[in-house]
C-alpha positions as CSV (number, residue, x, y, z in Angstrom):
1,M,1.5,8.1,-44.0
2,D,1.5,4.6,-45.6
3,E,-0.9,2.3,-43.7
4,L,1.5,-0.5,-43.1
5,K,4.2,2.0,-42.0
6,A,1.6,3.6,-39.6
7,L,0.8,0.3,-38.1
8,K,4.4,-0.6,-37.5
9,E,5.3,2.8,-36.1
10,F,2.3,2.8,-33.8
11,Q,3.1,-0.6,-32.3
12,Q,6.6,0.6,-31.6
13,R,5.2,3.7,-29.9
14,I,2.9,1.8,-27.6
15,G,5.3,-1.0,-26.9
16,Y,2.9,-3.8,-27.9
17,T,3.2,-6.0,-31.0
18,F,0.0,-7.5,-32.3
19,N,-0.4,-11.1,-33.2
20,D,-3.4,-10.1,-35.4
21,E,-2.7,-6.7,-37.0
22,K,-6.2,-6.6,-38.5
23,L,-7.4,-5.7,-35.0
24,L,-5.2,-2.7,-34.9
25,Y,-6.3,-1.8,-38.5
26,E,-9.9,-1.8,-37.3
27,A,-9.1,0.1,-34.1
28,L,-7.5,3.0,-36.0
29,S,-10.2,3.1,-38.7
30,H,-12.6,6.0,-38.2
31,S,-16.2,5.5,-39.6
32,S,-15.5,8.2,-42.2
33,F,-12.6,6.1,-43.5
34,A,-14.5,2.8,-43.3
35,N,-17.4,4.3,-45.3
36,E,-15.0,5.2,-48.1
37,N,-13.7,1.6,-48.1
38,K,-16.8,-0.3,-47.4
39,K,-15.7,-3.6,-48.9
40,T,-12.4,-3.8,-47.1
41,R,-12.7,-2.1,-43.8
42,R,-14.9,-1.9,-40.6
43,S,-14.9,1.2,-38.4
44,N,-13.6,1.2,-34.9
45,E,-17.1,1.8,-33.3
46,R,-17.6,-1.8,-32.1
47,L,-14.1,-2.0,-30.6
48,E,-14.7,1.4,-29.0
49,F,-17.8,-0.1,-27.2
50,L,-15.7,-3.0,-25.8
51,G,-12.7,-0.8,-25.0
52,D,-14.9,1.5,-22.9
53,S,-15.8,-1.5,-20.6
54,V,-12.2,-2.8,-20.5
55,L,-10.9,0.6,-19.6
56,S,-13.5,1.0,-16.8
57,I,-12.7,-2.4,-15.2
58,V,-8.9,-1.9,-15.3
59,V,-9.2,1.6,-13.8
60,S,-11.8,0.5,-11.2
61,D,-9.6,-2.3,-10.1
62,H,-6.5,-0.1,-9.9
63,I,-8.1,2.7,-7.8
64,F,-10.0,0.1,-5.6
65,E,-6.6,-1.5,-4.7
66,H,-4.6,1.7,-4.4
67,Y,-7.0,4.0,-2.6
68,Q,-8.4,1.8,0.1
69,H,-9.1,4.7,2.4
70,L,-11.6,6.3,0.0
71,P,-15.4,5.7,0.1
72,E,-17.4,4.6,-3.0
73,G,-18.5,8.1,-3.9
74,E,-14.9,9.4,-4.1
75,L,-13.8,6.3,-6.1
76,T,-16.6,7.0,-8.6
77,K,-15.5,10.6,-9.0
78,M,-11.9,9.5,-9.4
79,R,-12.8,6.8,-12.0
80,A,-14.9,9.4,-14.0
81,S,-11.9,11.7,-14.1
82,L,-9.7,9.0,-15.6
83,V,-12.1,7.6,-18.3
84,C,-13.7,10.8,-19.6
85,E,-13.1,12.2,-23.0
86,K,-10.8,14.9,-21.7
87,A,-8.6,12.3,-19.9
88,L,-8.4,10.0,-22.9
89,F,-7.5,12.9,-25.1
90,E,-4.6,13.8,-22.8
91,F,-3.4,10.2,-22.7
92,S,-3.6,10.0,-26.5
93,K,-1.2,13.0,-26.8
94,K,1.5,11.0,-25.2
95,I,1.5,8.5,-28.0
96,E,0.5,10.9,-30.8
97,L,-2.5,8.8,-31.5
98,G,-4.1,11.4,-33.8
99,K,-1.3,11.0,-36.3
100,Y,-2.1,7.3,-36.8
101,I,-5.9,7.3,-37.2
102,F,-7.2,6.4,-40.6
103,L,-9.7,9.2,-41.6
104,G,-12.0,9.8,-44.6
105,K,-11.0,12.7,-46.9
106,G,-13.7,15.0,-45.6
107,E,-12.8,14.4,-41.9
108,E,-9.1,14.9,-42.7
109,I,-9.8,18.3,-44.3
110,T,-12.0,19.5,-41.4
111,G,-9.4,18.8,-38.7
112,G,-10.6,15.4,-37.5
113,R,-7.1,14.4,-36.6
114,E,-7.2,17.0,-33.7
115,R,-10.8,16.3,-32.6
116,P,-10.9,15.1,-29.0
117,S,-14.0,12.9,-29.6
118,I,-12.4,11.1,-32.5
119,I,-9.1,10.6,-30.8
120,S,-10.6,9.4,-27.4
121,D,-12.9,7.0,-29.2
122,A,-9.9,5.6,-31.1
123,F,-8.0,5.3,-27.8
124,E,-10.8,3.1,-26.4
125,A,-10.8,1.0,-29.6
126,V,-7.0,0.4,-29.3
127,I,-7.6,-0.8,-25.8
128,A,-10.2,-3.3,-27.1
129,A,-7.8,-4.4,-29.8
130,I,-5.0,-5.1,-27.3
131,Y,-7.4,-7.0,-25.0
132,L,-8.7,-9.2,-27.9
133,D,-5.2,-9.8,-29.1
134,G,-3.4,-10.5,-25.9
135,G,-5.8,-10.6,-23.0
136,I,-6.2,-8.6,-19.8
137,E,-2.5,-8.6,-18.7
138,P,-1.0,-6.6,-21.6
139,V,-4.0,-4.2,-21.8
140,S,-3.8,-3.5,-18.1
141,K,-0.1,-2.7,-18.4
142,Y,-1.0,-0.4,-21.4
143,I,-3.8,1.5,-19.6
144,L,-2.0,1.9,-16.3
145,S,1.0,3.4,-18.1
146,F,-1.1,6.5,-18.6
147,I,-2.6,6.8,-15.1
148,P,-1.1,9.7,-13.1
149,E,0.8,8.6,-9.9
150,S,-1.1,11.2,-7.8
151,I,-4.8,11.5,-8.3
152,T,-7.0,13.7,-6.1
153,P,-10.4,12.2,-5.1
154,D,-12.2,15.3,-6.3
155,G,-11.4,14.2,-9.9
156,S,-8.4,16.4,-10.6
157,A,-6.3,13.7,-12.2
158,F,-4.4,16.2,-14.3
159,H,-3.6,18.9,-11.7
160,D,0.0,18.8,-10.6
161,Y,-0.5,21.1,-7.6
162,K,3.2,21.0,-6.7
163,T,4.2,22.4,-10.1
164,I,1.5,25.0,-9.9
165,L,2.6,26.1,-6.5
166,Q,6.3,26.1,-7.5
167,E,5.5,28.3,-10.5
168,I,3.7,30.8,-8.4
169,I,6.4,30.9,-5.7
170,Q,9.2,31.3,-8.4
171,K,7.9,34.7,-9.3
172,N,9.6,35.8,-6.1
173,P,13.2,34.6,-6.2
174,E,13.8,35.0,-2.5
175,E,10.9,32.6,-1.6
176,R,11.7,29.0,-0.9
177,I,9.3,25.9,-0.8
178,E,10.1,22.7,1.1
179,Y,8.2,19.6,1.9
180,H,8.6,17.9,5.3
181,L,7.2,14.5,6.4
182,K,5.2,15.2,9.5
183,S,4.1,11.6,10.3
184,E,3.8,8.1,9.0
185,S,1.4,5.5,10.3
186,G,-0.4,2.2,9.4
187,P,0.8,-1.3,8.4
188,D,3.1,-1.7,5.3
189,H,0.2,-2.6,3.0
190,N,-1.8,0.4,4.0
191,K,0.5,3.2,5.0
192,K,-0.6,6.8,5.6
193,F,1.7,9.7,5.2
194,T,1.2,13.3,6.3
195,V,3.3,16.0,4.7
196,Q,3.6,19.7,5.4
197,V,4.7,22.3,2.8
198,L,6.7,25.2,4.1
199,L,7.3,28.6,2.6
200,N,10.4,30.1,4.2
201,S,10.0,27.8,7.2
202,N,6.3,28.7,7.7
203,V,3.7,25.9,7.2
204,I,1.3,26.9,4.5
205,G,-0.4,23.5,3.8
206,E,-0.7,20.0,5.0
207,G,-1.8,16.8,3.2
208,T,-2.3,13.1,3.9
209,G,-2.1,10.2,1.4
210,K,-1.0,6.6,0.8
211,S,2.4,7.7,-0.5
212,K,4.6,10.7,0.2
213,K,4.1,12.0,-3.3
214,T,0.3,11.9,-3.0
215,A,0.5,13.6,0.4
216,E,2.8,16.3,-1.1
217,Q,0.2,17.0,-3.8
218,Y,-2.6,17.4,-1.2
219,A,-0.3,19.7,0.9
220,A,0.4,21.9,-2.2
221,K,-3.4,21.9,-3.0
222,E,-4.2,23.2,0.5
223,A,-1.5,25.8,0.2
224,L,-2.9,27.0,-3.1
225,E,-6.4,27.2,-1.6
226,L,-5.1,29.2,1.4
227,M,-3.3,31.5,-1.0
228,G,-6.6,32.2,-2.8
229,Y,-5.8,30.2,-6.0
230,G,-8.4,27.5,-5.3
231,A,-8.2,24.0,-6.9
232,Q,-7.1,25.2,-10.3
């Protein structure tokens, strides 16, 4: 893909228009590409360094505010699950980042466009580029658009327990799953919801969270564990 076309398309995909496109050029330039174009291009490694820190502070602030019932140790696990290479690789798939990275010929041939380490590094570099170009507000909006609504404190950010449970139950057409709100407590700014999941009117799991959706995920997780599937 033509470089200018790639830059334009990528900005449309992420919903952010750069004032200084050179920052995006650099963010998408892998070291293999920069080495082949030494006089005209810098690699994204320095931006990756900054992006890692920006990502960490935005995610830390988000989970600190939204999971006030969790202790420091659980918050640390949760943050780790959201900033690790696996998580960034999953986020990157949503915007097809691999398609827009500028790679050297050798890296292109050996499948660099699909390599999690290259893609997750570029994801961090793009974060830094947005931060340098527009400040903390647009980069926070960008990062938080990837964060799952329901995150389990054990670090399972990408496990949708409700879907997993539903897929298991659907193997038996006569079985039916329902979620019931058991209780709601606390002030408006710090609500706590407890939800039960029922299989044919029998309670098979219960969960508590700061939103009904989070509580439903915990209930489904407990049901899976009781059914012998564990925290998949």
